[in-house]
Phi, psi and omega in degrees: 000131182282175180296317182298314179296323178296319178296315180299315181296316181295315180297313181297319178296320178297314180295322177296318176298321177298320178292326180293337177295338179282359181302331179307316181269317186297323182296331181290331183257338181266321192245358177260139179223128357281159176279115183266167176298325179297318176299315182295319178297318180298314179296315181297321178295319177300312180296325178296320178297322178300321182291340182264003180289166180295138182294339179297331178298319178295322178296318179295315178298320178297317179297320179293319179297317179296318178302313180297314180296316180297322180293319178296315179297323179298315178294320183297326184292342179299331176080007177287151185303316180296320179295320181298318182285303186287315180287329175298314176296321178296318179298317179300310182292318179296316178297321177300317179296313181297314181296316180298318181293318182289320188259353180233305186291304184297314177299318178299315182299307185283333180283318188261334190245002180299325176217101177267152182294151174296144184204167168245165183299338183268352180291150176288142180284134181297135180297330182291339180261347185298306182296315177299325180293315179292322179296319179300315180297316180296317180295322176298320179295316179298316178297321179296318179295318180297316180292327174297322176299321177300315179298319179295318179295320179292324176293321177296320177297315179299316181296318180295318178294323178295318178296319177298320179295326178290329181282333185301312179301323179296315180294322179294321178296318181295320178292329184281339181291135176289149180295143180290136180274141180278157183294326183286334182285338182260115179247124180263142178294143180277125182261142178254000000 
């Protein structure tokens, strides 16, 4: 596996791990049934805490996302058939994740959860926050699936390159063999 593929895998794994940290809140709204007001309050409080974090964290994440995207594009630019297929799919999935996060997750997060109302665990959850809370969990899941797809495509690329590498010695041996001479082309002198 080359340096570029290693960078893509490391960046994608890091971003996937970052999304998995939201499982604390997302699991309460995606995988618990029924979704109670207490679950929704817990998730909303978690998202609210995220909005109050240091802005430097967003800068670091942005730099990591740019590094990953630039590395995939760099590999894609080589123009090899394997790169076009595997890196093309990776670019699509990676781009889908970035676009969804920029245009759906972050605006929803900062618009709706920057200041949630004071509440007790027994208070009814506001209807205006119900849909944004459920949407955040769903979007995190979609982004996680897309990034997992990037990892699968990069593993497929590695496997395809490994398979191509295994075939090369066989092809080189075949090219190095002298052509077989036919029986009619070889005439032996007749001895008396």
